[in-house]
C-alpha positions as CSV (number, residue, x, y, z in Angstrom):
1,M,0.0,0.0,0.0
2,G,1.5,3.3,-1.1
3,P,1.3,6.8,0.3
4,T,-2.1,8.5,0.2
5,Q,-2.7,11.6,-1.9
6,K,-1.6,15.0,-0.5
7,P,-4.4,17.0,1.2
8,N,-5.4,20.2,-0.4
9,V,-4.3,23.0,2.0
10,C,-6.7,25.6,0.6
11,R,-9.7,23.2,0.9
12,Q,-8.8,22.3,4.4
13,L,-8.5,26.0,5.4
14,S,-11.8,26.8,3.8
15,R,-13.6,24.0,5.6
16,R,-12.0,25.1,8.9
17,A,-13.2,28.7,8.3
18,L,-16.7,27.5,7.7
19,G,-16.7,25.6,11.0
20,F,-16.6,22.0,9.8
21,F,-14.5,20.9,12.7
22,S,-15.9,23.1,15.5
23,R,-17.4,20.3,17.5
24,D,-14.2,18.4,18.0
25,A,-11.0,20.1,19.2
26,G,-9.0,17.0,18.4
27,V,-10.1,17.1,14.8
28,V,-9.2,20.8,14.6
29,Q,-5.7,20.2,16.0
30,R,-5.1,17.2,13.6
31,T,-6.3,19.3,10.7
32,N,-4.0,22.2,11.6
33,L,-1.0,19.9,11.9
34,G,-1.9,18.3,8.6
35,I,-2.0,21.7,7.0
36,L,1.4,22.6,8.6
37,R,3.0,19.4,7.4
38,A,1.8,20.0,3.8
39,L,3.3,23.5,4.0
40,V,6.6,22.3,5.5
41,C,7.0,19.6,2.8
42,Q,6.0,21.7,-0.3
43,E,8.7,22.6,-2.7
44,S,8.4,26.4,-2.4
45,T,8.9,26.4,1.4
46,K,12.3,27.4,2.6
47,F,13.9,27.5,6.0
48,K,15.7,30.8,6.7
49,N,18.4,31.4,9.3
50,V,16.7,34.2,11.3
51,W,19.2,34.6,14.1
52,T,22.5,33.1,15.5
53,T,24.1,33.4,18.9
54,H,27.3,32.1,20.6
55,S,28.0,31.1,24.2
56,K,30.9,29.8,26.2
57,S,28.6,27.4,28.0
58,P,26.4,24.5,26.7
59,I,23.2,25.4,24.8
60,A,20.2,23.0,25.0
61,Y,16.7,23.0,23.4
62,E,13.4,21.7,24.7
63,R,9.9,22.3,23.2
64,G,10.3,25.9,22.0
65,R,12.7,26.9,24.7
66,I,16.5,27.5,24.3
67,Y,18.6,27.1,27.5
68,F,21.9,28.8,28.0
69,D,24.6,28.7,30.8
70,N,23.8,25.1,31.8
71,Y,20.0,25.6,31.8
72,R,20.3,28.7,34.0
73,C,18.9,31.1,31.4
74,C,15.8,30.3,29.4
75,V,14.9,32.0,26.1
76,S,11.8,31.5,23.9
77,S,12.5,30.4,20.3
78,V,8.9,30.9,19.1
79,A,9.4,34.6,18.2
80,S,11.6,35.7,15.3
81,E,13.8,37.4,17.9
82,P,15.0,35.7,21.2
83,R,12.9,36.6,24.3
84,K,14.2,35.8,27.8
85,L,11.6,33.9,29.9
86,Y,13.7,33.6,33.1
87,E,17.2,33.5,34.6
88,M,18.1,31.5,37.7
89,P,20.6,32.7,40.3
90,K,24.3,31.9,39.7
91,C,25.6,28.8,41.2
92,S,28.9,27.0,41.8
93,K,30.4,24.5,39.3
94,S,29.4,21.6,41.6
95,E,25.7,22.7,41.4
96,K,25.5,23.3,37.7
97,I,22.9,21.4,35.7
98,E,24.5,18.8,33.4
99,D,21.4,17.2,31.7
100,A,17.7,17.8,31.7
101,L,14.3,16.5,30.3
102,L,11.1,18.4,29.8
103,W,8.2,16.8,31.8
104,E,4.6,17.7,30.7
105,C,1.4,17.1,32.7
106,P,-0.3,13.8,32.0
107,V,-3.8,14.0,30.6
108,G,-6.7,12.9,32.8
109,E,-4.8,12.4,36.1
110,I,-5.5,14.2,39.4
111,L,-2.3,15.6,40.7
112,P,-1.5,16.6,44.3
113,N,-0.4,20.2,43.7
114,P,-1.6,23.0,41.3
115,S,2.0,23.5,40.1
116,D,2.1,19.8,38.9
117,Y,-0.3,20.7,36.1
118,K,2.3,22.9,34.5
119,S,5.4,21.8,32.5
120,S,8.6,21.3,34.5
121,L,12.2,20.5,33.8
122,I,13.8,17.4,35.4
123,A,17.4,18.3,35.9
124,L,20.5,16.4,36.9
125,T,23.2,18.5,38.7
126,A,27.0,17.9,38.8
127,H,26.8,16.9,42.5
128,N,24.3,14.1,41.9
129,W,21.1,15.9,42.8
130,L,17.9,15.3,40.8
131,F,15.7,18.5,40.6
132,R,12.2,19.2,39.2
133,I,12.1,22.9,38.1
134,S,9.2,24.9,36.9
135,A,9.6,25.4,33.1
136,A,7.9,28.8,33.4
137,T,9.7,30.4,36.3
138,G,12.8,28.4,37.1
139,K,11.6,27.6,40.7
140,V,12.7,24.4,42.3
141,L,9.6,22.2,43.0
142,E,11.2,18.9,44.1
143,K,14.7,17.5,44.7
144,I,16.3,14.2,45.6
145,Y,19.9,13.0,46.2
146,L,21.1,10.1,44.1
147,A,24.3,8.5,45.4
148,S,27.9,9.1,46.3
149,Y,29.7,6.0,44.9
150,C,29.4,7.0,41.2
151,K,29.0,10.1,39.0
152,F,25.6,10.3,37.4
153,R,25.6,12.3,34.1
154,Y,22.8,11.5,31.7
155,L,19.0,11.5,31.7
156,S,16.6,9.7,29.4
157,W,13.0,8.5,29.3
158,D,12.4,4.8,29.9
159,T,8.6,5.3,29.6
160,P,8.0,8.8,28.2
161,Q,6.6,11.2,30.8
162,E,6.4,8.5,33.4
163,V,9.7,6.7,34.1
164,I,13.2,8.2,33.8
165,A,16.6,6.5,33.6
166,V,19.6,8.2,35.1
167,K,22.9,6.9,33.7
168,S,26.3,7.3,35.3
169,A,29.6,8.1,33.6
170,Q,31.5,5.0,32.6
171,N,34.1,3.7,35.1
172,K,37.6,3.9,33.8
173,C,40.6,2.0,35.2
174,S,43.6,4.1,36.3
175,A,47.0,3.5,34.6
176,L,48.3,2.0,37.9
177,A,45.3,-0.4,38.1
178,R,45.9,-1.5,34.5
179,Q,49.6,-2.1,35.1
180,A,48.8,-4.2,38.1
181,G,46.3,-6.2,36.1
182,I,43.3,-5.0,38.1
183,Q,40.0,-5.0,36.0
184,Q,37.0,-2.8,36.7
185,P,34.0,-5.1,36.3
186,V,31.3,-2.5,36.6
187,L,31.0,-0.3,33.5
188,L,28.2,2.0,34.6
189,Y,25.0,2.3,36.7
190,L,21.4,2.9,35.7
191,A,19.0,4.4,38.3
192,V,15.3,4.2,37.4
193,F,12.7,6.5,38.9
194,H,9.0,7.2,38.7
195,V,8.2,10.8,38.1
196,L,5.9,13.0,40.2
197,P,6.8,12.5,42.9
198,F,10.3,11.0,42.5
199,S,10.3,7.4,43.6
200,L,13.1,4.9,43.1
201,I,12.3,1.7,41.1
202,G,15.8,0.3,41.3
203,I,19.5,0.7,40.4
204,L,20.8,-1.6,37.7
205,E,24.6,-2.4,37.6
206,I,26.1,-3.1,34.2
207,N,28.7,-5.6,35.1
208,K,31.1,-7.1,32.5
209,K,31.2,-10.4,34.4
210,I,27.5,-10.7,33.5
211,F,27.1,-9.0,30.2
212,G,30.6,-9.6,28.7
213,N,32.8,-7.0,27.1
214,V,30.1,-4.3,26.9
215,T,30.8,-0.8,25.7
216,D,27.6,1.0,26.5
217,A,24.0,0.4,27.7
218,T,20.7,2.2,28.0
219,L,17.1,1.6,29.0
220,S,14.1,2.3,26.9
221,H,10.4,1.1,27.2
222,G,11.4,-1.6,29.8
223,I,14.1,-3.0,27.4
224,L,17.8,-3.0,28.4
225,I,19.8,-2.3,25.2
226,V,23.5,-3.4,25.5
227,M,26.1,-2.5,22.9
228,Y,29.4,-4.0,22.0
229,S,32.5,-2.8,20.1
230,S,31.9,-5.3,17.3
231,G,28.7,-3.7,16.4
232,L,26.6,-6.3,18.2
233,V,23.5,-5.1,20.0
234,R,21.6,-7.3,22.6
235,L,18.1,-6.6,23.9
236,Y,17.2,-7.7,27.4
237,S,14.1,-7.5,29.5
238,F,13.2,-8.1,33.1
239,Q,10.8,-10.7,31.7
240,A,13.5,-12.5,29.8
241,I,12.5,-11.3,26.3
242,I,15.7,-12.9,24.9
243,E,14.4,-16.4,25.6
244,Q,11.0,-15.5,23.9
245,A,12.1,-13.4,20.7
246,K,13.7,-14.4,17.4
247,N,16.3,-12.2,15.9
248,G,16.8,-10.5,19.3
249,I,20.4,-9.8,18.4
250,Q,20.8,-7.2,15.6
251,E,24.0,-6.5,13.8
252,M,24.7,-3.6,11.4
253,E,26.9,-4.7,8.6
254,C,29.2,-1.8,8.4
255,C,32.9,-1.0,8.8
256,S,33.3,2.4,10.6
257,L,35.2,4.1,13.3
258,E,32.0,5.2,15.1
259,S,29.6,2.6,16.5
260,D,26.0,2.3,15.3
261,W,23.1,3.0,17.7
262,I,19.7,1.5,18.4
263,Y,16.6,2.6,20.3
264,F,12.8,2.2,20.3
265,H,10.9,4.5,18.0
266,P,9.5,7.5,19.9
267,D,6.1,7.2,18.1
268,A,5.0,4.4,20.5
269,S,4.5,2.1,17.6
270,G,6.7,-0.6,19.2
271,R,9.1,-0.3,16.2
272,I,12.9,0.0,16.6
273,I,15.3,2.4,14.9
274,H,18.8,1.1,14.1
275,V,21.2,3.8,12.7
276,G,24.5,3.2,11.0
277,P,26.7,5.6,9.0
278,N,25.1,4.8,5.6
279,Q,21.6,3.4,6.5
280,V,18.7,3.8,8.9
281,K,16.7,0.7,9.5
282,V,13.2,0.9,11.0
283,L,12.4,-2.5,12.5
284,K,9.2,-4.0,13.8
285,L,8.3,-6.7,16.3
286,N,5.9,-9.4,14.9
287,E,4.3,-12.4,16.5
288,V,5.8,-15.7,15.1
289,E,3.2,-17.5,13.0
290,D,1.5,-20.4,14.9
291,N,3.2,-19.2,18.2
292,S,1.8,-16.1,19.8
293,A,4.2,-16.3,22.7
294,Q,7.2,-15.8,20.4
295,Y,8.2,-12.6,18.6
296,Q,10.6,-11.9,15.7
297,I,12.2,-8.7,14.4
298,S,11.8,-7.8,10.8
299,E,12.5,-4.8,8.6
300,D,9.7,-2.2,8.1
301,F,11.8,0.1,5.8
302,V,15.4,1.2,5.2
303,I,16.7,4.7,4.4
304,L,20.0,4.7,2.5
305,A,22.6,7.4,2.2
306,N,23.0,9.0,-1.2
307,R,26.4,7.5,-2.3
308,E,28.2,6.7,-5.5
309,K,28.3,3.0,-6.2
310,N,31.6,1.2,-6.2
311,K,33.3,4.2,-4.5
312,N,36.1,1.9,-3.3
313,E,39.2,3.1,-5.1
314,N,42.1,1.4,-6.9
315,L,45.7,2.5,-6.5
316,F,48.3,1.9,-9.2
317,T,52.0,1.8,-8.4
318,V,54.9,1.2,-10.7
319,T,57.7,-1.1,-9.6
320,A,61.5,-0.6,-10.4
321,S,61.2,-2.9,-13.4
322,G,58.3,-0.8,-14.8
323,R,55.5,-3.2,-14.0
324,V,52.2,-1.6,-13.0
325,V,50.7,-3.1,-9.9
326,K,47.0,-2.4,-8.9
327,K,46.1,-2.3,-5.2
328,N,42.5,-2.5,-4.0
329,F,41.3,-1.0,-0.7
330,N,37.9,-0.4,0.8
331,L,36.7,2.9,2.2
332,L,35.2,3.0,5.7
333,D,31.4,3.3,5.8
334,D,31.7,6.6,7.7
335,D,34.3,8.1,5.4
336,P,33.8,11.9,5.6
337,E,33.9,12.3,1.8
338,Q,30.8,10.2,1.5
339,E,27.3,11.2,2.7
340,T,27.0,9.9,6.3
341,F,24.1,9.9,8.7
342,K,24.8,11.8,11.9
343,I,21.4,12.5,13.6
344,V,18.0,10.8,13.4
345,D,15.0,12.2,15.2
346,Y,11.2,12.1,15.1
347,E,8.8,15.1,14.9
348,D,5.7,13.7,16.7
349,E,3.2,16.4,15.8
350,L,3.9,16.3,12.1
351,D,4.7,12.5,12.0
352,L,8.0,13.0,10.2
353,L,11.4,11.4,10.6
354,S,14.2,13.9,10.4
355,V,17.6,12.7,9.3
356,V,20.8,14.8,9.2
357,A,23.3,13.8,6.5
358,V,26.8,15.2,6.2
359,T,29.4,15.2,3.4
360,Q,32.9,16.6,3.8
361,I,33.9,18.6,0.7
362,D,37.6,19.5,0.7
363,A,38.1,21.2,4.1
364,E,34.5,22.1,4.6
365,G,31.6,19.9,5.6
366,K,28.1,20.4,4.3
367,A,24.9,19.1,6.0
368,H,21.3,18.9,5.0
369,L,18.2,17.9,7.0
370,D,15.9,15.4,5.3
371,F,12.2,14.9,6.2
372,H,11.0,11.3,5.6
373,C,7.5,9.8,5.8
374,N,7.3,8.0,9.2
375,E,5.0,5.3,7.7
376,Y,6.9,4.4,4.5
377,G,10.3,6.1,4.8
378,T,9.7,8.2,1.6
379,L,11.9,11.3,1.3
380,L,9.5,14.3,1.3
381,K,11.9,17.3,1.6
382,S,15.6,18.2,2.0
383,I,16.8,21.4,3.7
384,P,20.4,22.6,3.3
385,L,22.1,24.1,6.4
386,V,23.9,27.3,5.5
387,E,26.7,27.0,8.1
388,S,29.6,24.6,7.5
389,W,29.6,21.3,9.5
390,D,32.9,20.2,11.0
391,V,32.7,16.5,11.8
392,T,35.3,16.9,14.6
393,Y,32.8,19.1,16.6
394,S,29.8,18.0,18.6
395,H,26.5,18.8,17.0
396,E,22.7,18.7,17.8
397,V,19.9,19.4,15.4
398,Y,16.2,19.8,16.4
399,F,13.1,20.0,14.2
400,D,10.0,21.4,15.9
401,R,7.0,22.2,13.7
402,D,8.2,25.2,11.7
403,L,11.5,25.6,13.5
404,V,14.9,24.0,12.8
405,L,17.7,24.6,15.4
406,H,21.3,23.6,15.1
407,I,23.7,23.7,18.1
408,E,27.4,23.0,17.7
409,Q,30.3,22.9,20.1
410,T,33.9,23.6,19.1
411,P,37.0,22.2,20.8
412,S,37.6,25.7,22.2
413,R,34.4,25.3,24.3
414,V,32.5,27.9,22.2
415,F,28.8,26.9,21.6
416,S,26.9,28.3,18.6
417,C,23.1,28.2,18.1
418,Y,21.6,28.7,14.6
419,V,17.8,29.1,14.4
420,Y,15.9,28.6,11.1
421,Q,12.2,29.4,10.6
422,M,9.9,28.4,7.8
423,V,9.2,30.9,5.1
424,C,7.3,30.7,1.8
425,D,8.3,32.0,-1.5
426,P,6.5,35.4,-1.9
427,G,5.4,34.7,-5.5
428,E,4.2,31.2,-4.5
429,E,2.5,32.7,-1.4
430,E,0.6,35.2,-3.6
431,T,-0.5,32.4,-5.9
432,T,-1.5,30.3,-2.9
433,N,-3.6,33.2,-1.4
434,R,-5.5,33.6,-4.7
435,S,-6.1,29.8,-4.9
436,C,-7.3,29.9,-1.3
437,E,-9.7,32.8,-2.0
438,K,-11.1,30.9,-5.1
439,E,-11.5,27.7,-3.0
440,R,-13.2,29.6,-0.2
441,E,-15.6,31.1,-2.7
442,R,-16.4,27.8,-4.3
443,E,-16.9,26.3,-0.8
444,R,-19.3,29.1,0.1
445,Q,-21.3,28.6,-3.1
446,R,-21.5,24.9,-2.5
447,E,-22.7,25.5,1.1
448,Q,-25.3,28.0,-0.1
449,G,-26.5,25.5,-2.6
450,R,-26.9,22.9,0.1
451,V,-28.8,25.4,2.3
452,R,-31.2,26.3,-0.6
453,E,-31.7,22.6,-1.3
454,R,-32.7,22.0,2.3
455,G,-34.9,25.1,2.4
456,S,-36.8,24.1,-0.7
457,H,-38.3,21.1,1.1
458,R,-40.9,22.8,3.2
459,L,-43.9,21.3,4.8
460,K,-47.5,22.2,4.1
461,Q,-50.8,20.8,5.2
462,A,-53.5,19.8,2.7
463,P,-57.1,20.1,4.0
464,G,-58.3,16.9,5.6
465,S,-55.1,15.1,4.8
466,E,-51.7,14.3,6.3
467,L,-48.6,16.5,6.0
468,A,-47.2,16.6,2.5
469,V,-43.8,17.7,1.2
470,S,-43.6,20.5,-1.3
471,T,-40.5,21.0,-3.5
472,E,-41.7,24.2,-5.2
473,P,-38.9,26.4,-6.7
474,D,-40.2,29.5,-4.9
475,A,-39.9,27.9,-1.5
476,G,-37.0,30.2,-0.7
477,L,-35.1,30.2,2.6
478,E,-37.9,31.2,5.0
479,P,-39.9,28.1,5.9
480,M,-39.0,28.5,9.6
481,N,-40.9,31.8,9.7
482,R,-44.1,30.5,8.1
483,E,-47.1,29.1,9.9
484,I,-48.5,25.7,9.0
485,V,-52.3,26.0,8.4
486,T,-54.4,23.2,9.9
């Protein structure tokens, strides 16, 4: 089954103006987002860099808010110019916020405090405190101390908006310990908490004696994802999913310096996203035929990087005797001169997968942001980023409705933030406006025709008989004001 036909934006706007969706707020919201998605993906739409700023401290982004100075200063990104929302008091290095997640009020639940109905920021500080901070004012609403035996550094959702996973930094053996042959069996710790109020579910120890020579681990949707240097990924569950699922071990066939990564799809479809340097695999879990207790992983669709075929080069050398010798060698899959995937994300409101692809051209890297259909993987639009992309720097790219935001960190600890907003071509916009006016007029005429048709069927009483229906042409639009003679 292929993609459905594109919705007509003008027709949708006309129907909305006439109140077709007024009885259902959910329909209005879905219609609005459908219109926005069509506008975002149309060919004439561009994304313009509206402002850029630089900082000596990390820059973060969450749902229309840009955070500077380790989340101490909050700026709105909705307007075309930055607008400060709040600024928290200065603090010591040990108290600075290292990572944060935006928590939003669950729908249909009764909460203990009025402040709980508003968005808040779940923040992890450098000295192992977990804070819940008002996203509107910066006020601390709740706090809890984690532990002293390890350094916690990262926050992620296990179950979105319900359960968080706090991951520690990886334990490293000292040079003296390595020389003495002492091994550090514990790679890292994962602390799992319910949100609102904070309540500990448990602390998971990632031990090499149990999991083998593991390089990293994370928790998502109740599944423990363990990664190895060979590109191997294992999925574990507290209910022993490995003993009940086929293809539970996924391996990306690639040769690269950077490891691939895997996680559950944020759209709550139960699918899995597996990203390598030259391909993005969207996988799905299916019940095994004739055995509903067993599951298998299969491909839903694959997004491939735009690369030249047979790029692997041949080198010719000439020996002292004049003989020509050909040497073959294979390029790495994450070779910077080939298009390589760097970031994959999901825009939940527009139902689009966003993929950042980078190609190193001479000394300068060029990146573009691609929008793919979340259902089929079809490429819908590609947006070039104006600024150069140095692959040696750390980068983050966010796509939120009509906003694209690029944050980069240079080795000199300078952070830059580039904000793009959606704009339409003026000529195309004028044409669209004329088309919309025509469509509205046609919709009005159709609606008036329906009203006349309904009005022409008026009721009249024949003497000594039952009510009869009259369809006389002169029945006009005023049957409601006439009396029925009995």
